[in-house]
N, C-alpha and C positions, 0 to 999 in steps of 0.2 A: 668657364664651367666645363668639365669633362663630358664626353659623350655618355659615359656611364651615369653620371649625375643627372644628365638630361633625361635618360631613360627612366630614372626613378621619380620624375615629377609626377604628381598626382594627375589623374585623368578627368577630374570633374571640376566644375566651376565652384562648387562648394569648398573644395579643398583649397582652391586659389584664394577664396575669401578668408579661409582659416589662416593661411600663411600671411595674408595681408594684416590680419589682426595681430599675428605674432610679431610682425615687424614693428607695429606700433609700440611694443614694449621697450623700444629704444635700441634693439639689436639690429642696427642698420646693416651689419655685415651678413645677415641672413640671406641677403640677395646673392651673395657669392657662394652660398652653401647649397648642397642638394637638399631636397625636401626631407629625405630620410634622416639626414644628420640633424636638420632643424627640429624634427619631432623628437628624435632621441634626446637632444639637449633639453627640450621642454620637459621630458620625462625625468631627466636628471635634476633640473633646476627646481621643479615643482613636485617633488615626490609626495608631498603631504596635502595636495589639493583635495578638498572635500568634494566627494561626488554627490551632486544634488539629487541624483536619481537612485532610488533603491532598486537594484537589479531584480530582486524578488518581485517587486511590483511590476516591472517590465515583463517578467516571465508570466505573471498572472494575466496581464493583458493579452499576451500571446496565446495563452491557453483558451481565452475567451474569443480569440479570432479578431480582436480589435487592432488590426494591423496598422491602420492609418495613425491611430493615437500612439501606439508603441513606437512606430517609426519616427513620429514627430518628437517624442520625448528622448529617444536614443540619439537622434540627430543633434538635438540641442545639447545633450550630455557630451557627445564626442567633440562638438565645437568648443565647448567650455573647457573640456579636459582632453586635449588631443592624445595624451598618453594612456588613456583608459582603454586598454586592449579588450577586456571582457565586454565592455559596452559595444565596441566595434563588432565583435563576433556576434552578439545578439542582434545588432542592427542589420548585419549582412543576412543572418538567418531569417529575420522578420521580413526583409525585403524579398527574399526568395520565396517565402511562404505566401506573400501577398502578390506573387507573380510580377514583381517589379524587378526584373532580372538585371537590367542595366544598372540600377542602383545597387543591387546586391553585388554585382561584379566590381563596382567602384568601391564599395565598402571593403571587400576582401583585398583588393589591390592596395587600398590605404593601409590595411593591416600588414601586408607584405612590405610596404615601404617603411613602416614604423618598427616592426617587431624584430627582435633577435632571438626569440624563443622558437626552437626548432619544431616542437610539436604544434604550436600555433601556425607557424609558417606552412607546415605540412597540411594542416587542416584547411588553411586558406587555399592552397594550390589544388587540393582535392576538390574543394567546393567550386573553384573557378572551372576546373575541368568538367565537373558535373553540369554546371550551368551552361557552359559553352556547348557541350555535347547535346544538351537538351534543346538549345536554340537551333543547332544544326539539324537535329533529327526532326524538328518541327518545320523546318524551312521547306518550301515547295521547290524541288530541284529544277522544275521547268522555268521558274521565275528568277532563279539566282544566276548571276553572271558566272562566266567560266572561272573556275577556281584559280586564284593566284598561286604561283609556286612559292611556298614558304621557304624554300631552300636556296633561292637565288640571292646572291650577296651583291649589293651595290659596290662596284669596284672602280677605282680610277683607271683611265685609259693607259695603255702601255704603248710606247714606241718600240715596236718589235725589231725594227731594223738595227742591226749591230749586236743584238744579244746572242747571235749564233757564233760570234767571233771568239776563238780561243786565244786570249791575249797573253797567257803565260802558261807554259807547260811544266814549269818547275814546281813540284808539289812540296808541301810543308810536312814536317814530321807528324807522326800519329798523335792524336789528342785523346784517344780512348784506350782503355786497357785491353789486353788480350781477352778474347780472340778477335776483337775489333780494332786492333792496333794497325790500321792501314794509314798510309799517308793521306793527306787531305789537300784539296785544291788551294791555290795561293791567295785569292782575293777574299778578304774577311770583312764582313759587315756585322756590327753589333746592334741589336735592337733590344727592346725591353725584355723579351722572353727567349730570344734565339741568337745564336751566332751562326751566320751563313757563310759557307765556303764555296766558291765557284772559280772557274777559269776566266770569268769576265767580270770586271769591277762593277759595271752598272747592273749586270744580272744579279749580283749579290744584293744590291740595294733593292731591286724590284722584288726578289724573292722574300727579303726581310719585311718589306712594307706589306706585301700581300699576306704573308704568313701571320702578321699581327692582326690584320683585318679579319682574316679567316678565323683566327683563334677567338677574337672578341665576339664575333657573331655566334660561333659554336657554343661557347660557354654561356652566352646569354640565352640561346635557344634551348640548350640541353640542361643547363644547371643553374638557372636563375641568377646569372651574373656573379657567381661565387668567385672569390679571389683565386688567382692562378700563381702559385709560388714556384712551380717547376721551371727549369731552364735547361735547354739541350741544343746541340748543333743540328743544322740542316746542311748535309753534304751534297753538293750538286756536281757530280762527275761529268766529264765532257760527253761521253757517248755510252751506248748500251754496253759495249765491250768493256769500257773503262769502269762502268758501274759494277759489272759482274766481277771484274778483277779485284775490286775493292769491297767485296762482301755482299753485293746485290744478288739475290736468288735468281737462278735461271728461270725464264718465263715470266718475270715480274717487271713492272714499269716503275716500281717504287717500293720501299719497305720501311716499316717502323721497327727499329731495333729496341726491344724491351728487356727488362730485367725481371727476375722472379719477384721482386718487390712491387712490381707494377709500374715502376718509374721508366720513362722513356730515355734511352741512351742516345739515340740519334735517329734522324730520318734521312734516308738516301734516295735521291732521284738523279736524273741526268739531263743534260742540256740540249742535245741534238736529236732531231726526229729520227727514229729508227726506220730504216727502209728494208723491205724484204727482198732478199736476193734469191731469185728462182733457182739458181744453180747451187744454192747452199742448203743445208738441212736445218739451219737455225737463223734467227735474226742476227744480222751483222751490222757493225758500225762502219763498214767499209764504204757504204753508200750514204752515210748520214749527211744531211744538208738541211740547214734551216733550224731555227729555234723550235723546240718541241712545245708548242703552245698548250697542247693537251696535258703535258706534264705539269705546267704551272696552274692551269685552270681546273684540272680535275684530279690528277694524281696527288698534288700537294695537299689540297683540302681533304682528300680521302685519307691520306696518311696522318694528317694532323688530327682527324677525328679519332683514329685509332689511339693516338697519344692521349687525347682528352679522356676517352673512355678508360684507358689504362690507368690514368691518374685518379679518376673517380672511383674505380673499383679496387685500386691498390693491388695487392697480391691475390685477390679473389679470382676464381675462375669465372669468366664471363660466358653466358649462354652462347652456343655456337652460332645460332642464327643472328644474334644481335650485332656483333662487331661489323660484319660485312654489310649488313642491311643498313645500318645507320651511316657508316662511312660512305657507302655508295650514294646515299641521298644528298650528300654535300658536294658531290662532283658537279661542277658548274656547267658542264656541257650536256647533261642528260635531261631528257624530257620526262620528268618524274610522274606527272599525271598521265601523260601519254602511255608510259609503260604500264601503269596500273590499269588503264582502260583496255589495253591489248590483252593483259592477263585476265581481265574481267570476262572475256569471251569464254575462257576455260572455266572460270568460277561459276558463271551462269549455267554451264553445262554440267556442273558438279565435279569438275576435274581440278581438285586442289587437295593439299594436305589438311587433315584436321588440325586445327590450331594447337590443340594439346600435343599432337605428334610433332608439329613444327617446333614448338617450344622445347620439347624434351629430347630432340635429336642430339645424341652424343657423338655420332659419326656422320659423315656425309652420306645421304641415301643414294640409291641408284639414280633416281630422277633428280640429280643435283641441280640441273637447270631450273626446274620448277621450284625446287627448294629455295634457290636464290631469288627467283622472281617473286615468290609469295612473301618471303621475308622482307624484301624491299618494299612490297606493297602494304605491309602492316604499318610501316613507319609513317607514311603520309597520312594514314587514317588517325594515328595517334597525334600527329602534329596539327591536324586540322583544327583540333580544339585548343590550340595554342601551346606555347612552350611549357606551361605548367603541367600539362598532361604527360609529356615525355619526362619531365623532371620527377614527378611522383612515381611514374612507372619505373624509372631507373633506380630511384631511391629505395623502393621496396625490394628490388632485386639485390641491391647492394647490402641491404639489411638482412638478407637471407630469408625473406618472407615468402618467396616463391611467386609463380606467375599468377595464381589466383589473387593474391594480395596486390600484385602489380596491376592487373586488369581492373580490380575493384577500385583502386585508387585513381586510375586514369579515367574511368567512366563514372566514378562516384556512385557505385552500386555495392550491395552486400558482397562479402568475400566468397560465400558459399557458391560454388559452380560459376564463378566469375569468368573463367576461361570460356566455358560454353556460351555464356551470354555475350562475351566479347566476340566469339566466332559468329554468332547470329547477326550481330550488328555489323561486323566487318563484311560479311557476305552481302548484306543488304546495301552497304555502302558501295561495294564493288558493282552491284547491279546498277546503282545510280551512275557510277563512273561509265559503265557500258552504255547506258542510255544517253548520258549527258556529254561525255568527253570524247567518245569514239565516233569518228566520221566513217560510218560504214560504207559510204560510197567512195570517199577519197582516201581512206586510211591506207598508208603504204607501210606495211610491216616489214617489207624487205629492204634492208639497208644495203643489200648486196647489189646495187645498181651496176650495170656493166661499165667497166672502165677500160673498154676495149678500143684499140686504135680504129679510127674511121677510114684508114687506108683500105683501098678496094680489095687487097688480098685477104683482109680479115672479114669481108662481108660474106653472108651466106649465098651460095650459088643456087639453092633450091629452097622452097618453102618447107623447112624441116619440121615445124610444128604440125602442119597439115599432113605431112607424110606420116608422122607418128600417129596422128589421130585416125588415120585410115587403117592401121594395122589391126587385124582381127585374129591373129594366131599367136598370141603371147604365151610364153612359157614361164610359169611361176617358179621362182627359186625358193626352195624351202629354207626357212629361217628358224627351225627348231633345233638346229645343230650347225656346226661349222664344216660339215661334210661337203657342202657345195662351194667351199672357199679354200684358198691356199694361203696359209699363214706364213708370214715371213718374219724372221727374227723374233722380236718380242710380241708379235701379233697374237700368238697363241695365248699369251697372258692377258692381253689388253682388250681383245675382241671376244664377245660372247654372243651366243644365239640361243634363245629359249623363248617359249611363248610366242613364237612368230615375230620376235623382235630381235634385230641385229643391233648390238650396242658396242661402241668403243668407249672405254673409260681411260682417260689419259693418266699415265703413271706418274707424271711429274717430270719425266725426262725432257719434255719440251720438243722432242723430235717428231717429224711427221711419220705416220704409221701406215703401211700398205697392207691391203688385203685383196688378193686376187680372187676374181669371180670365175667359177667354172662355167665355161661357155663353149659348147660344141659348134655354136653358130659362128660363122666368119663374116667379115665386113662385106657389105654395109649392115650395120647392126644398130638397134635402138634399145635403150634401157630406160625404165621409169621406176620411181619409188617415192615414197613419202619420207620426208626428212625432218629431223629436229636437231637443232644445236642445243646442247645441254649445259654449256658454260655460261659464265656471267657476261652481261652486255659489254663490259669494258675489257673482257679477256682478249689479250693479244693473239691467243691461239684459236682464232675463230674461223680459220680457213678450212674449206672442205671441197673435194671435187673428185674427178676421175683421172686416171693415169694409164698410159699404154705401157704394157710389159713386153719384153722381148721373149725369145724362145726359152730362155733360162729363167723366166719369171722375174727378171730384173727391171728396175725403173729405167725407161728410155728417156726420161725428162720431158716427154710429151704429156703435158698436164693441162687441165682446164679447171679453174678454181672459182669459188664464190666466197664472199666474206659475209658472215652473219652476226647480227647484234641482238637478235630477239630469239625467243624460244617457241615461236609459233611453228605449226606444221606447214612445210612447203612441198610443193610438187616439183620433183626434179626430173628432167629429161636429158638424156645424153644420146647424141647421134655420132656414130663412128663410121665415116666413109672416107672421102678425101681429107676431111678435117676431123678432128675430135672437138665436139662442141658441147657446151653445157648450158641448159636453160633452168632458171629458177622461177616458177610460177609464170612461165611464158616469156621471161626476159632473158636474153642471151647474156651470160656473164663471163663467158670465156670461149675462145676459139683458137685452135692451134693446128697447123698442118700435120696430119697423121703420118706416122712412120709406115712405109710400105713393107708389107710382109709377103714374102714369096717362098716358093719351094716347100720343103717339108715343114718349115716353121709356120705355115698357115694353119696347121692342125694342132697348134698348142692349145692346152686346156684352159689357160688363164691369160687371154690376150689383154684383158682390161682389169684394172683394180681400183678399189676405193682408196683414197688418200685423205687421212684426217689429221688435223693439227691439234684439235681439242675434242672433248667428249661429245659424241653424237649418238643418235638413235635412228634406225631405219626400219621401215615396214613396207610390205607390199612390193617387194623387189621382183621385177619381171624383165624378160629379155625377148627379143624377136629379131629375126633377120628381115631386113627391108627387101620386099619383093618388087615394089614399084614406088617410084618417087612421085610426089604431087606435081600436077601441072598448074596449080594455082600460082599467082604472082607472089614474089617475096614481099611480105608486108612490113616487116620490122627491120629497120636499118640498125646498124651497130649503136647509133646514138639514141635509139628508142623511138624515133619519129616514124610516122606512117607515110609511105611514098610508094603506092602500088605501081608495079612495073607491068609492061604489056606482055611480058613472058616470064618464064620461070628463072631467067638469068638476069644479071645486072650488066649494064654496059661496062666492059673492061674486066669483069669478074671471070674467074676460071670457069670454062664451060665443059671441062672434061667430067664425064659422069662414069662412075664405076658401074659395071654391069651387075645387076642383081643376080 
């Protein structure tokens, strides 16, 4: 029996009894059929079965509130006549009215297993969504266990060793028409729905196996197990450079190539882990080593979700918020409820897009990070009520009925002002996530942990944080214009300053962007500011930091960087003395020996600059010359552990101190 047939088995003991009675009719091969097929055959074989119960009588009993009697009669009727769908609908409605919700859910699920009638299936899914949401809303959040992640897919283990080997570099002729007529990798694996091409024979098999499992899970969770007729190739190029040379967009880790009809033409990903070369201005494959596990575990299901949504909507335009929000949820390396909980801190404070505005965005807003975060948090709320809620939500949008109809179907509420009611309930759900899922004592929203060498030359020679804390003569840098900054190249197009917010919006070039800071102060100097990363959590362009500039305002390649995966506000501290060092919320994320500036060059206006690889936002930027260094012991080692020293220096560390 197939896994799909297994999933369609009825969920109640009564249903099992009914199947057992059906088997006594002499159809012993029913054992080998799914329940749905069995009931459909009953409907075909016995179309003229007389219904013992007059449904008008049942409705009359319901009008009088005689729930137990009407449920007894309708149960008997559906047992005697399994194909009587109208009786099943009344039974489910009666059970819900009688507050026998588990029985109502079972009756609606029985109808889904039996019926091929689209309107009745839609009615059943809407009702299941309404009942599940009602049960969830009534639950005491303090008594419920931590929510299980509905997006995690049980997968077979992978033997990763050897998958990084490029076994053949001789590519095959193109399989797609122009403009996608690029050559393809040599090892081909055929599966039910995909043809996988890669440079490693076993990798093609692994990708094909996992793609089929991902696909089956998605169509079951999103679209009620509907059949999938489409077939397309998955092209796994060797490296990021190889991927980009064969049509992969710059700045991406994977792409779904679509057609105007909504059909997917191909998915492109790559094999080897991309490494960042500090001396280059882009990601390069020159340092690639090892199989890119993230590409298989997150990029592949992400792109497959795009393909499934494209297939479902056909050539229709999909709401901007929806595609990335749903695709991101199926990435297997993400903490979906943890992300929602961290966003909940903003929602509790009233910092979020109105749901109507979120749904109706036709272009990406300035606060694109919050846009992505919030869109991603809407999807778990829908999924919490089960796959039926997402199915009816998407079905209403595909039918062109709008977000009010979609929200009404997912929640089982009237259509009028359904988006506003959806927002009210979603905000309340986010408050529960804040109370229930967020560890306010141990939550670590900084994924930018220091990956700095523990070699003594990279250790701080003075307590830099306490030094900065003692400063009382800060100069605020105005952020209502770019007058206090030196734009370089395209910086004048991509950086903006208004409302006391400095913002960098990435143009799509994928290159790091420099912005010099006007500073009459000379080293040693400290800077502090509040920082937000505005990109998506999985965005590869999430690096940000400070860079030292020379007398001509050019990059000296003295950089200190941090990597961000969340959109929370972080406190940034930069200290420029013998070293250039960067701290994120008190944790040192980068340290590099500073370039010594002498002579007339000491008086340059822009000795330091901001360097951004993705969209960011900065507030409360201030600078001060360090007049005195702290005499407190250095508390934080490069590995983050505490080890107080008896003096302000470390054994073996550089003891030279620049005179303030």
